[in-house]
N, C-alpha and C positions, 0 to 999 in steps of 0.2 A: 123421591131422587137419590133423597142428604140418606139413605140405609143404604143405596142401593154403590150407591161410590163410596161411600167406607165396607160396605163392606166387597167390591171389586180392590184397597185400598191393601185392606185384612188378606184379604187371597194373596193378592201381588206379593203382600211382604212374608205372610205364614214360605211360602216359596220362596222366596230366596233370600229373605236373612241368618236364616238357616246354612243356606248352604256355601256348603266351602267354598266349588264349583260354578262358582255363581258367582262375578267380581260386579258392580255395578260403578260406574264414575265416580260421585263425592262418597258417597261409606262401605266400601270397597266388601267382604265382603267376609260372613256369620257379628253382624252387623247386630241386631235384635235374634233373642227367646223369642218359638213361636210364642208361649204362654203370655211375656209382656206385650204381643201382640193383641192379645186375647180383650189382656187389661186396657188398652191403649182403644184401640173401639168402641171396647165396654164406655170407658170413661167419655171422651166423644160422641159415643148416642145418648150421653142422662147429659153433657152442654146442651148438644142442639137442638133436644127437644122430643128424637123422635123417640125414646121409648122414659120413662120416668123413673123414678125408686123406687119406690112404690111399686111394681115391675116387676122389679131383678128382688124385691123382699116378697114379697104374695108367693112364687117359684117356692112354698115348703118340700119339696120334696127330691127339692137339687141341691138343695141346701141341706137335710138330711142322706142322702148319699153321696155330699162333699165333707161333713162331721164322720160320716161313718171309716170313708175311705185313709182319712188322717189318724184317727182311730187305729184303723187295717194298717201302716201305712211305718206309724211310731211303738203298734202289735209285734213285729219283721226286722222293724231297729235292733231292738231290746235285744232280741232272742239268737 
């Protein structure tokens, strides 16, 4: 149940948070970056116990891709 709520909230924030044409009453428009939405949802999943930190660390291939993309971005910036 918690994961479904966090997933729905994440989708809502992803769609509305960085869209300049959608204005929410309290938050306005462009109030959260999509990358920040991911960090917030993952943090809330950790705090609520939906996932464990070990689950994140265990994804070795995802960390390898992240590291290689980071290296590629720096190589492009220097060129």
